[in-house]
N, C-alpha and C positions, 0 to 999 in steps of 0.2 A: 504494499499501499504506500509507502514514503518514497518507493521507487516511481510508483504512479502520479503521484504528489509532487515531485522533485520534477517530472518531466513536464507534468501540466503547466508549473512556474515557469520552465523554461520555454513552452511556447507560448506563454503571455507575453515574457518580456520580449520574444523575438519578433511577435508581431507587429510593432510598429514599424520594424524597419522593412520587414515584406513590405508592409501596405507602403510604406514612402519610401523604398529604395532611391538611388542616386537616379540622376537624368540619364535615359539610356541611350538618349542620340548623342550624347557628347564623348568623347573619349582622350584618352592620355590624360598627362598631369595637370591640372590645374594652374595656372600660375596668374601673380597679380600683376598690372603694369606699373611701371615705376612712376613715381607722383611726378615726375617732370615731363613724362609722355600726355598727360592729360594738361589739356590748355582752357578754361575755364571760362568763359565771355558771356555768358547769358545775363540775365537782369535779376536772380535771384542770388545767385552762389558768388560771382564775381565780385560784385560789393561788397561782400562781408569777408570772403578773402584779403581783399584790398583794407579792410578795417583792419581783420588780424595781422596783417604786414605793418602798416604804416601807423597803428597806434597802440593794439594791443602788446606786442611785442616791446616798443620802446616804453609802455609803462611797467612791462613788467621786470625790468633790469633793475628798477627801483627795489624792487622783491628779493633779490639775488641778493644784495648786498650781505645781508644776514649769512648767506650760505659763503658767498667768498670770502668774509671774513674770516670765516672756521678754516677754509682752505688756507688762507695764509697765516694762520696762527700754526696749521700743521705742520707747515712747512719751515716753521721757527722765527716770521718776522713777528715783530710787535704790532699787537692791536688793540686796538680798544673799543667796548662795549659788548654786548651779552653775544655767545655761540649760538650754533643751534642744536637743536634737539637731535634724538634718535631717528626721528624720521624726518627732518626738514631737507635733509640732502637729494631725496627724492624728487624733492620741488623743482632743484637746480635742474635734474636730468631731464625732465618732463619737460622744462622749457627750452632747454636746448633741443630735445626733439623737436619742439615746436617752429625752433630757429632751422633746423635742418629742413623741415620738409616747407618753410618759407625759401630757403635757399634753392628747394628742389625747383620752385616754381620760378625763380628767378634768383641768379646771382647777387650779392653783396659783398663787395669785398672788405668795406668797412666792418661789415657785420660778421665776417668769415674770421677776421683778425681776433677780434674780442672773442668769439669762441676758442681758437688758437692760442690764445695767452690763456683759457680757463683748463683747456687741454695740457697745458704748461705747467699749471699748478699740479692738477693730477697725477700728472707724471710723477713731479718731487713727492708728492705725498705718497704715493705707493709703495707699500713697506713691501720688502725684499723678496718675500714670500709672493707676492703679489696681492694680498690683501690691502682692500681700500674702503675705508669707511670714517672720515675725519672724524665724527662725532666719538668713534670708539678709541681713536686716534688721540684726540685733543684731550680726554677724560682717562686716557689711561686703563680702558677697560678692555677685559679677555676677549677677543674676537670669539662669534660664535658661542659665547655664554652658554652652556648648558642649563645654568640656573636661571638664567634669564633670554631663553630661548623666544620662549611664545610671547614674551614682553619686548622683544628687542625687533630690530628693522634691518638687521645686516642683509637678510636676501632679498627683501622689498628694494631697499635703496641700491643693489646690485643690480636686480632685475632693470629698475628706469636707467641705470648708466648703461647697462648693455642695449640695451634699446635705441637708446638716444648715441651709442657710439655706431649701429649699424646704419641708422638713417642718416646720422654725419658721413658715414663713407659713402653711401650710396649716392647722397647729394654733391660731395665735394669730390671725391676719390683719394680723400687723403686718409693714411691707417694709421696714424699716430694715436687716436682715440679707440678705433677697433683694437689695435694692439693693447692698449690699457685695459680695454674691457676684457680681452679672452686671456689676458695674465691674470686678472681677479676669477675669471670665472676656473681657470686651472685652478688656483690656490683652493678655491670653493671642490671642486673636485677632489684635488689632493686630500683635503680636511676629512670628507664625509665619505669618501669612497676609497681611501687608501688604506694600508694594511692596519688591522686594530682599530679604524677610525669608529667613530662613536654615531650611531643612527640620529637623524633629526630632521628640522625642518624650521623654517623662519616661520613666526605664528602668521603674518601676514602676507599672504600668498601673493608672488607676480611672478618668482624667479622661475618658478617652472613653466611660464610660456616662455619668457625672458630667452632661457637656455635652448628651447625646441629652434627659435627664431635664430639663435647663433649658430647652432647646429647645420640649417639649411645655408646659412653661409658659410659656413668654414668646413663642415663635411667632417667634422670632429663627434666623433660618436660616444664622446666620453659624457659632454653635455646632454645627449639624449637620454643616458643613463641615470646622470645625474638629477634629471627632470621626474624621469619615471621613478626614481627612489623618493624623491620628496611627497610623491603622490602615494605611494603604497606606503610608505610609513606613518602616515596619517591613520588616526584611529587604534591605533595600537599601544598606546600607554607608552611610547617611548620616549616623549618630550616630558621631563616632569612641570608639573603646574608653576608658575610662577606668582600666583594669587588664586583667588576665588572664582574669576571670570568662567562660565562656562564652557566646557572643552568644543562644543559645536561652533562657539563663536570663532574659532581657527578652523573650522573643517576638520577637527580633529576627535569628535564623540564617536563615530564609528567608520571602520573600513571602507573604504571607497566602494566596493562589490556589496556592502551592507545599507547604503546611504540613498535612499529613497527620494528623498527631496533636496532640494538647496536652502540651506540654514544657516544660522549664526551672521556675524557681520558681514551686509550685504557688498559692498566695496570688496572685501577678502574671497566672501563666496563665489560672485563672479568669476573674479581673476582666476579663483580657482578652477572653476569650471572650463573657462579659456583654456586653462594648461591642459587638463582632459583631451578636451576637442583636439587641440593642436597634437597631444601624445597621438591619439586615435587618426589624426591624416598622416603623419608621418610611421607609426609603426604598422599599422591595421589591424591593433589589437581589439578586439570585438567586445571586450570587458570595458574597456576605455568608451569605445562607440555607443555602448549600452546605457552607460554612466551618463555620458554626453547628452543622452536624447529625454533621461529620467532627470537630469538638470534643467535640460530646456523646457521640457512639457511642466514639470513643479513650479518654473518662472512664469513662461506664458500663459500659461493655460490657467492659472491659479492666483499667482501671487504679483503680476505685473498692472498699473493704473493704465487706464488709457491712452495716457501721453507717452507711456514709455518707462514710467518710474519706476524704483524697486527700492526696497527697504523704509517700511511706514514708522517703524517704533525707533524711537529717541532712545530708549534705553538698548545700549550695546550697536545704536545704528543697525537693527537687526531685519531679516526677512519678520514676517509675522507667519500666522498660520496660514493654510491656504482660504482665499477669498478674505481674507483680512488687509482691507484697503481702504484705509480711512481718508476722506478727501482732503484733513487737516494734517496728515502725517507728515513723516521726516524727510523721505525721500532725496538723500544726498544725490549731490550731481555727478560725484565719481562713479556712483551706481548705474546711471545711465549710460557715462562714457564706457564703463564696462561691458554692458549687455549689447551695445555697439558693437564691440569686437570678439564676442560671445556669437552673436548673430552672424558677424561675419565667417567664423569660424565655421560654425553649422552649414552656411552655405558652400563653402570648400571641402566640407566631408561630406556632405550628402547632393550640393549643386539643384538644389529646391527652392523655389521663389518665394515661398512661406517663410525660408529663413529672412529674406533681403525686406519681405514685408516688415518683420518687426524692426527691424535694423533702420529702415526707412521712419516707420513710426516713432523709434528712440531718438532718431538724430535729428528730423523737424520738427519734433515737438518739444521733448524732456531736455536734450543737449542744448539745443537753441534757446531754450527758456533760461539756462543756466547764465548765460551772458549778456548782459545787455545788448543795447543795439549799438552803442556808441564803443563797444568792444574793451571796456575800461573796468565797470564794475560789475559782481558778478553774484551768483544766490549758492548755497553751501546748499538749501533746503527748497525743494519745488513743490511746494502744497498744492493741490489743486483746488483747494479752499483758502482764501488768502484775505487779511486784512491790513492796511498802512505798513507791509512790509518793504523796507526798502532795500534796496541792494546796496553792497559794499565792497571795502577791499580786504575780506577776509583771506587771509593767503595762508590756508591750512593744508589744502591739498587739491582743491576744486581748479582753480584758475587756469594751472599750466594745464590740468586735464582737459578742461574743457578746449583750452585752444590747439592742442594737440589732436584731439579727436576731430573737430572741425575742419581741420587744414589736410584731413585726409578724405576729404570727399571725392576725390577723381579716383581714390584708390578703392573706394569703397564701390564705386559706378562701373567698373569694368574688371573681366576677367575673361582668358583665354587659356586654350590647348595650342597644337599646334595646327588644330584643324577647327577649332571653333572659338568663338567670340562670344560674350553673355555681355548683356548690355543691363545692368541692372538698377542704377537710380538713371534717371533721365534729367541729364545736367549736359545745358548749353555749352558749346564750347568744340574742339579739336583734340581728337587721340589718334596716337601714334599706335600701333600695333604692330609688334614684331611678326613675322610666319616665316617658315622655311622657305618659302617661295619667292619672299620678299616682305617690306615694310607696308602695312596696309595706314590710309589717312581716312579716316572718318570724321566727317561734320556732324554735329548734332546740333539743331535751331529749334527752341521751344522758350516758352513763358511759363514753362513748370514751376512752382505746383500752382500757380495761380489759374494755368489754362491746360488745357489736356490734350492738346495740340503737341505731337513731337515727331520733327522731320530728322532722318536718319541719310546720310548721302555719303556716298564714297566719293572721293577725291584722290585723284594723283596717281601714282602706281599702283595698278591692283596688285592684289594677294593673291589673285588666283581662286581656286575651288576651297569655299570653307563655309562653316554651317554659323549663320546668325541668330542668337537666341535671344529675342527681345520678351525681357518678362511682363508678364500679366499680375498688377497689382491685385491684392487680395479685396482691396476696397472696391475696385472696378465691376460693374454686373455687364457694361454693355463697352463695345470698341468697334471702330471701324480702321481697316487695314487696307493700304495701297500701297502694290510695289510697282514702280516705276509709273505710276498714277493711276493704274487699272484696281479697282476692287479686289481682293484677294477673299474668300473665307476660307480662312486656315482655325482650325480650334486650337488652343494651347495644349500641350503634351500634358502628360501626368505630374511634370515637374513645375508645371504652370510658367511655361515658356511659350510663345509663338516662335517656330525654327522655320525660317528660310535657309535651306542649302543651295546653291548654285555658284556656277562660275561667275564670279563679280567682274562687273567692268564700271571705269569711271564712268561718273554721272548715276549709275545705279542708286535709287531712293526707295525708303520706306518710308510713310506716314501712316503714323499711328495717332485717330483720333480718340480719345478715352472720355466717356460721360463722366461729369463732376459734377453730380447734383447734392446739394445741402441735404445731408441725412442725418435724422434723429438716431442718435445711437444708444442701446440699453445696455448694463452689466447685467452678467448672470445673476439670478437670484439670490444668491447665496452671499453675494456681495450687498450687506446690509445696508452700508452706508449709501447706494446708490436707488435704492427700491422706491420705484416709484417716479424715479428722476430719467432722464436724457442728456446726454451730452453732445451738441454740434459737431459734425466731419465735413470736412469737403476736400475731396482726393486724399491726401497723405496728413491733411492739416488737422489738427482738433482744435475746436474754437471755445472761447469762455467770453463770459459777460465781465466787463468792468462797470462800478459805479459811476464812473467819470461820462459814459456813453449813455446811461440808464438813471438819468435824474437822481444819482447818488444812490442807486440800489442795483446790487449785484445779482440778487436771488430772485430771479423774476419767475411766472410761472407761465407756462404755455399751453394754449387753448388747443382744440382740436385742428386748427389749420392756421397757423403764424403767417403764412404766406411770405415765405422766405425768398429772398431775392440774393445775389453775389453782387456785389457792388467794387470794382476795384478803384481806391481812393489814392492818388499818388501821393497826396500830400498828409496822409496818416500815416505814423509811427513808421517813415522812411519807405511807404508805400507798400498798401495790405492791400488785399481784398477782404471786404468786409462782409458780414451775412447780416441783413435788415430784414423786419419782419416786424410784427404786432403779437403784443402778451396777450393773456388769456380774458383780459380784460379790453382791450382795444387800444390799448398804450402802444406808442411805437419803439422796438427795441431793437440793440445794436450788438453783434459781437465779432471779437476781434480774434486773430489766430492767438492761440495759446502761448507761444513763442515769444510775440510781441507783447505779452501784457506786462503791467507794472515798469512802464517805461516813461510813466507821465506823473510820476510823484504819486504821492500817497492815494490808495483809492482801496475799493474791495474787489475782491475776483471771485468767480466761481464760474466751475467748469459743468458740473452737474445741476440741472436745476429741475425744478417740480415739473412734470408733465401730468394735466387734467386729464382725468377718467383712463388712466393706464392700466393694465391688464399686466398684473405679474403671476406668471406660470412658469412652469420648470420642465414642460415635455417639451421641448425644442433645444435645447441646450448642450448637447452632446458633443465634446470637444471643439466648446468655445467659451470665452470667457467676454468677449464683447459682440454684439450683433446689430445690425441697423433695426431698428423699429420698422414695423410692418403695420399697415393700415388697420388689421384686425384685431392688433392689441390695445385699438382704442375702444372701448365699451361704456356701456352705461354703469358708472363707478357702484351702483348698487349690487351689481354682478361680479365686480372684480374681485379677486381674491390674493391671498399670498401664497404664492406655490414655493415650496421648498425642497430643493433636488438632494437627493443622498441625505 
């Protein structure tokens, strides 16, 4: 009987993989394009990238002084002022990664020179055996202290240094920073994998995925081995607690194969999940693949807000229970940044559009909301119901995480094999795609996300025969496709892509027209905070109501027919498409994109608002956390009932 039970459990565990296996139409290893191969020139992302390059980066330098002072102290220079803490150095590396992406977009000799000066300091700080963490050096603490490993940030800092060094090398071709990172990674390998080495791991996951990235760049299998060890050692009681914090906070509650949900500190957890997905991609290990899917389903089907934020609990900055999604929750910006990367890895693992649907939702809503339109002030927390919550310059961890994530939009937009090109995000501009038969130049013209028309055209030297996979967004019910001006009825494949395989020639084009109606979205009835409420969504954007637009009141009530219209307003919030309509009692109302909220001073903001006569039932929710409201959900309030699934 036990054998039968075990067999049944295995079948159930494998079922999701069978149902959503990778895109059969694509073959070969999936590769990302260099940041510099994508030149963004549309009306949405191009101005934002310019702000991040011209305002965010110069503004951020002033917050690096704390870290640079600590570096100078570590090399013996006299300094005055407070030194950084155990995790602060990671901010420097996240910022340097941001700078690297900016340099990949456009070289800047003066900016490069400043980074090279920091690299010189890092080289001087590095210990002979390769260890590099200036907080530990300045405070004469033992590296990888087993008595404080879960409370230290040795691995977290090293992971961000590795990622910054990889991207700086990719942007400039200079090896000095990368050599420093490799030497530091070698020290970690020697410490944890050498003879009689103690097992352990840093309490803040990050190094796991950074080591996989370093393996991809260098081919050194020890980096992959150490990443795998850090994952496998968790949950086995190998790291002594440094305090009373629950072990799940560090993803150390149970071993990986017994972990059914993604728990603990939300940022640490999603970084850990991303590392597991990276290992699944590189090793092909089915246990890692299954674990990545469990974490994905736990997060995206039960523990993610409609804007893409995670981590509602202020205590331990943690995930809550399933469907615990209060509108006034914590929702740290770094958690959203981490979820973008996790979604990206799930796409690389499975090649399915549903992963990019989540990536797009998080990027266009939660991540963009974290940084102000001016590129200077930011949010640490991103609640969906807020009041008089002004942005600030709190440089704990989120500002450089936001900028390094947003400057990667070109990387998220495309992926390729030797015979395939995936168009995942609709970003206007040009992209150079290297194929064995030659480089493809692709031009994309669009006003997305304000408009659903996307034009893709082949220019320059053709790259011969390949398959172009155009993503069908999960939010879109209807679309028109034209190939070279002729309408084509092409059904998306099981993986969620329209596929066109042909011998491409100069001037060939595809036009995609996506319907963009205003949708009233409902949450699963188990999300108590959203019962009898709806949120507005148009295309990939979630909207909300600000008191500034609605007579000082954000908690509006919608009637059966709000008569919504989408109106582009160039003078509002840098140019946005607002949604206008009428409330239940007939007064005019206006909603603006969630990412643009809280950019006009103190106000009240609400994403979820009351919907009159809304019937809440549970029978239609299998496999979904949010769905468009259908007209049949509006009924006589005397017949409405509170359905509760499971």
